[in-house]
C-alpha positions, 0 to 999 in steps of 0.5 A, spaced: 374 706 630 375 712 626 380 713 621 385 719 621 382 721 615 375 721 618 377 724 624 381 730 621 374 731 617 370 731 623 375 736 626 375 741 620 367 740 620 367 742 628 372 748 627 368 750 621 361 750 625 365 754 631 367 759 626 360 760 623 357 760 630 362 765 632 361 769 626 353 769 627 355 772 635 360 777 633 357 784 630 360 790 628 356 797 630 358 804 630 361 804 637 365 797 636 365 790 635 361 786 640 360 778 642 354 775 644 351 769 647 351 763 641 345 760 638 340 756 643 337 750 640 332 755 637 337 759 634 336 765 637 342 769 639 343 775 645 347 781 646 347 784 653 349 790 656 351 794 650 352 801 652 348 806 648 350 813 651 355 815 655 355 814 663 350 819 666 355 821 672 359 826 675 358 832 670 353 828 666 348 827 671 341 831 670 343 832 662 341 829 656 345 823 654 351 824 650 354 819 645 358 813 648 365 813 647 368 807 642 372 801 644 377 798 640 377 791 643 372 786 642 367 787 647 363 782 651 356 783 651 354 776 655 352 780 661 346 785 663 348 792 665 347 794 672 340 797 673 339 804 674 338 807 681 332 806 684 328 803 690 326 796 690 319 797 692 316 792 687 317 785 689 314 782 683 320 785 679 326 780 679 332 783 675 337 778 672 342 784 672 348 785 678 348 791 682 345 798 681 349 804 678 348 811 676 352 808 670 346 804 667 344 806 660 345 799 657 340 795 652 340 788 650 338 785 643 335 778 642 335 776 634 334 770 630 341 767 629 342 768 622 343 776 622 347 778 615 343 781 610 336 780 613 331 786 614 326 783 620 321 787 624 324 790 630 321 791 637 324 796 642 320 795 649 320 799 655 319 797 662 314 799 667 315 801 674 312 808 675 318 811 672 321 810 679 323 802 678 324 797 673 330 794 669 331 791 662 333 784 665 327 782 668 325 775 665 318 777 663 321 782 658 326 777 655 326 777 648 328 770 646 321 768 645 319 774 640 326 773 636 323 766 635 318 769 631 323 772 627 323 779 630 329 783 633 327 785 640 331 790 644 330 792 652 333 799 654 334 802 661 333 809 662 334 813 668 329 813 674 326 818 679 330 824 681 335 822 676 331 821 670 325 826 671 327 832 676 327 839 673 330 845 676 331 852 674 339 851 675 338 845 670 334 849 665 339 855 665 344 850 662 340 848 656 339 851 650 331 850 650 331 853 657 328 847 660 330 841 664 327 834 667 325 828 662 332 825 662 328 819 662 325 820 655 331 823 652 335 816 654 329 813 651 330 817 645 337 816 645 336 808 645 331 809 639 336 813 635 341 807 637 336 802 634 335 806 628 343 807 627 345 799 629 340 794 628 341 792 621 347 789 624 343 784 628 338 783 622 333 788 623 330 793 619 331 800 622 324 802 618 320 797 621 321 799 629 315 798 633 316 801 640 312 798 646 311 798 653 307 797 660 305 802 665 310 807 665 313 804 659 306 805 656 306 812 658 313 813 655 310 810 648 305 815 648 310 821 650 315 818 644 309 818 639 308 825 641 315 828 641 318 831 635 324 828 637 322 821 635 318 823 629 320 819 623 323 814 627 318 809 629 313 804 625 308 802 630 306 803 637 304 798 643 301 801 649 299 796 655 296 800 661 298 807 661 298 814 657 301 821 658 294 823 656 291 821 663 292 819 670 297 818 674 303 820 670 300 826 666 306 831 664 306 838 668 308 845 666 315 846 668 313 851 673 310 846 677 316 841 676 320 846 679 317 846 685 318 839 687 325 839 684 327 845 689 323 842 694 328 836 694 334 840 693 332 844 699 331 838 703 338 835 701 342 841 701 340 848 701 337 853 696 344 856 695 347 849 693 351 849 686 350 844 681 357 842 681 356 840 689 349 836 687 353 832 682 358 830 687 353 827 692 354 819 691 348 816 687 346 812 693 347 817 698 343 822 694 337 816 693 337 816 701 337 823 702 331 823 697 328 817 701 329 821 707 325 827 705 320 823 702 321 826 695 321 820 690 316 821 685 316 825 679 312 826 673 314 828 666 315 835 664 313 840 659 320 842 658 320 846 651 324 840 648 322 833 648 315 836 650 315 843 647 307 844 648 303 839 652 302 832 649 294 834 649 296 839 644 301 835 640 296 830 639 290 835 638 294 839 632 296 832 629 303 834 631 305 826 633 308 820 629 302 817 626 303 810 626 299 804 627 297 803 634 295 797 639 293 799 646 289 796 652 288 795 659 287 790 664 280 788 667 283 789 674 288 795 674 285 797 681 281 794 686 274 796 689 278 797 695 281 804 692 273 806 692 270 803 698 276 803 703 275 798 708 268 798 708 264 792 705 262 792 698 254 794 700 250 799 696 250 804 701 257 804 702 258 804 695 253 810 694 257 814 700 263 813 696 261 816 690 258 822 694 264 823 697 268 822 690 263 826 686 259 831 690 256 834 684 255 828 680 255 822 684 248 820 681 251 820 674 257 816 676 252 811 679 248 810 672 255 809 669 257 804 674 251 801 676 250 796 681 244 792 685 248 787 689 254 786 693 257 782 687 255 788 682 258 793 687 265 790 687 265 789 679 262 797 679 267 799 684 273 796 681 271 798 674 271 805 676 277 805 680 281 802 674 278 808 670 281 813 675 287 810 675 290 808 668 284 805 664 281 812 662 288 815 660 289 809 655 282 809 652 283 817 651 290 816 647 287 811 643 281 815 641 285 821 640 290 817 635 284 814 632 280 821 630 287 824 628 291 819 624 289 815 618 293 809 621 289 803 624 288 802 631 286 796 635 284 796 643 284 791 648 281 789 654 285 783 657 281 779 662 285 772 663 286 771 671 294 770 672 295 764 677 298 764 684 305 767 685 309 761 688 313 766 693 307 769 696 301 766 700 294 765 697 291 772 697 285 772 702 281 776 697 282 772 690 283 777 684 277 779 680 280 780 674 287 781 670 291 785 675 296 791 673 302 788 669 299 781 669 299 781 661 306 782 660 309 774 660 303 772 656 304 778 650 311 776 650 311 769 650 315 768 657 311 764 661 316 759 661 322 764 663 318 767 669 317 761 674 314 766 679 307 763 677 304 756 677 302 756 670 297 752 667 295 749 660 289 755 659 295 760 661 299 757 655 293 757 650 292 765 652 299 766 651 300 763 644 294 767 642 296 774 645 303 773 643 301 772 636 296 778 635 302 782 638 307 779 633 303 780 627 302 787 629 309 788 630 310 785 623 304 788 619 301 793 623 295 789 624 294 784 629 290 779 625 292 773 622 290 766 620 287 762 625 286 768 629 279 771 631 278 777 627 280 783 631 276 789 628 279 796 628 277 801 634 274 806 628 269 801 628 267 802 635 269 795 637 275 793 642 277 786 643 277 782 650 283 777 650 282 771 654 281 764 653 275 765 648 277 772 645 271 776 643 270 783 639 265 788 643 262 794 642 265 801 645 258 804 647 259 803 655 266 805 655 265 811 650 259 814 656 264 813 661 270 816 658 266 822 656 264 823 663 272 822 665 274 827 660 269 832 662 271 832 670 278 829 670 280 836 674 274 836 678 274 829 682 276 829 689 282 824 690 281 819 696 
């Protein structure tokens, strides 16, 4: 039995321990006080559903994000905010947020529990989804694993589809810069500014922010790198499969963006509609009307503000954030069926497809993507499809930055095949490489968080390696470190294949292929 003195001592210790834990999960930021979720067994705290801008509703629909209103009471930051308005078109996206709303500009922070007087590197991660889907609550983007590596991690929501990218002359008439659209990116800039202003409260260093993203998130990273609005705010950039310098999400001139915006407005209202009327349409109804009209996909816009000129010009003129860059693609970003259709992968069908897609240069393309048998046809057509889809643009971004910046850059090709999805039937045609987005859980160390796949020991080995490369880059601007295979800089004409046994390889073949795509980008026929 314990004596009264012993019990009293234990009670005091528990109160002190509780007080210490509470102190570590309560922070004061520019908008007010927050209480997050206490330290887990690995001493990581999280703060979810933090508003970083005013709700973009009513008169703020299709406007740049505005400052969030301060709160007086301590705000509970223990639940994810709602996902932005979207069509749920990707079955591999599993959100932990509850509900969907136009009021969606929230972010989430994971940090080591000791936050006071720390200056840790920071990772701000933007989700993928073609700018039409996605959410910062997805398990594969969870920040706890990276926080265990002494990094402060943030995921941030941003407006999507017609709410995030629609441009229209009426909207441009409201702005001082005579442009519109790109609310998606303006939300991301607002999130970035929030991080700069507030991350010190979570133990982060505002001068050491690395922005990262996959697919559309990677396109966003390249766009933020180009934009004057994020100049001097970032210390590094990571892009996984996507760039604004190539398909499929290249920025378009304002006049071209207007056509889609006007088509949508005419379909859901009339060309005489007033903005005040359009802003009164409930968000769910507006999304449904756009679906009925078949107008749901929008592209970035050269809007005279976020992108004052084209991204190509901004990079060529060296008017971009010159920071270390780590970027790459997966080995199966697209399928050989995207080239061959339903035809069998024979030499005959392959050459016929090239003649159709490249009537003036099919022989050159065959030499760049050669094949002598069925297996080689599948590989060659897959490589070509991947390059046409997203790999060329990502490489072009890396090449452009390397030539224009004095900062180190590192390129990868991720090749490890992800295991089967437990919720789906085994595919009739197994993957021939790492499919689009397959690297996310590995890079962020989230295999155990995402239970959708039958992870094996080899998966954990690859994840340990890839996450360490990424963590080193976030901390030091260089992925290399102790006990890791050496990753040469892209300026040495080398890139890294990431798999069970990573290997540095020459960029010679990539150079020849992408020189062709650069020259013929606007000439090729789309299937």
